[in-house]
C-alpha positions in Angstrom: 0.0 0.1 -0.1 1.5 3.6 -0.9 1.2 6.5 1.5 -1.5 8.1 -0.8 -3.7 4.9 -0.6 -3.2 4.7 3.2 -4.1 8.4 3.4 -7.2 8.1 1.4 -8.5 4.9 2.8 -8.2 6.3 6.3 -9.9 9.5 5.4 -13.0 7.8 4.2 -13.1 5.1 6.9 -12.7 8.2 9.6 -15.7 9.7 8.2 -17.7 6.7 7.5 -18.0 6.7 3.9 -18.5 4.1 1.5 -16.1 4.3 -1.7 -19.3 4.8 -3.9 -19.8 8.2 -1.8 -16.3 9.2 -2.2 -16.4 8.5 -6.1 -19.8 10.7 -6.4 -18.2 13.6 -4.4 -15.2 13.4 -6.5 -16.8 12.6 -10.0 -14.9 9.6 -10.5 -15.9 5.7 -10.4 -16.1 3.6 -7.2 -13.8 1.0 -8.9 -11.1 4.1 -9.4 -11.5 4.8 -5.6 -10.9 1.0 -4.8 -8.0 0.8 -7.0 -6.2 4.0 -5.5 -6.9 2.8 -1.9 -5.4 -0.6 -2.9 -2.4 1.2 -4.3 -2.9 -0.4 -7.8 -3.3 3.1 -9.2 -1.1 6.0 -8.4 -2.2 9.3 -7.0 -4.7 11.1 -9.3 -4.4 14.2 -10.9 -3.8 17.8 -9.2 -7.5 18.5 -10.2 -8.9 15.2 -8.4 -6.7 16.0 -5.2 -8.0 19.6 -5.1 -11.6 17.8 -5.3 -10.5 15.6 -2.3 -9.6 18.8 -0.4 -12.8 20.5 -1.2 -15.1 17.6 -0.6 -13.6 16.4 2.7 -12.8 20.1 3.5 -9.5 19.4 4.6 -7.7 22.0 7.0 -4.4 23.3 6.1 -2.5 20.5 8.2 -4.5 17.6 6.5 -3.7 19.2 3.1 0.0 19.1 3.9 -0.2 15.6 4.8 -2.3 14.5 1.7 0.1 16.4 -0.7 3.0 14.8 1.1 1.3 11.3 0.7 1.0 12.1 -2.9 4.5 13.1 -3.3 5.8 9.8 -1.5 3.6 8.0 -3.6 4.7 9.1 -7.2 5.9 6.0 -9.1 8.1 7.7 -11.6 10.8 10.2 -10.7 13.4 12.0 -12.8 16.8 12.3 -11.5 18.7 15.6 -11.5 20.8 16.3 -14.5 24.0 17.0 -12.1 23.7 13.7 -10.3 27.1 12.0 -9.4 28.1 8.7 -10.5 28.2 7.5 -6.7 24.5 8.9 -6.5 23.6 6.7 -9.4 25.3 3.6 -8.1 23.4 4.2 -4.8 20.1 4.8 -6.4 20.5 1.5 -8.5 21.4 -0.4 -5.3 18.5 1.0 -3.3 16.1 0.4 -6.1 17.1 -3.3 -6.3 16.4 -3.7 -2.6 13.2 -1.7 -2.3 10.5 -4.3 -0.7 13.2 -6.0 1.3 14.8 -3.4 3.7 14.2 -3.6 7.3 13.1 -1.0 9.5 16.6 -0.6 10.9 18.1 -0.1 7.5 15.5 2.4 6.7 16.3 4.3 10.0 20.0 4.1 9.2 19.5 5.8 5.6 17.1 8.2 6.9 19.4 9.3 9.4 22.3 9.7 7.3 20.4 11.6 4.7 19.5 14.1 7.3 23.3 14.8 8.3 24.1 18.3 7.2 20.7 18.5 5.8 20.6 22.3 6.6 23.7 23.1 4.5 22.5 21.0 1.6 19.6 23.4 0.8 21.2 24.4 -2.4 21.3 20.7 -3.9 18.6 20.1 -6.4 15.4 18.1 -5.3 13.7 15.4 -7.0 11.6 16.4 -9.9 8.0 15.0 -10.8 
């Protein structure tokens, strides 16, 4: 399950709504809502995301959480043009291990990425 799938399902369940009700409010099919909640479909277009925000009357914090879940669930990402060979090798190795990493490995890598993060703000970000 993707972060977006998890967010959408929780949002619907907290409000005691059926997938059909969500679909009707967003102008999409219940099958599409189901596929998004199962992670079989990636996040929808910005237009549908904005409909989610309006239909569920999400506050600013909830909107931030939603957009973060969308960003984290993007299936395709473009690498920066100035990526180093070492970064390419790391990404390849990481990609090959996705789905098998332990929680400990994830914590270690996440912690390592936060070292000197404030001085790293000039570095290019992922592009979608």
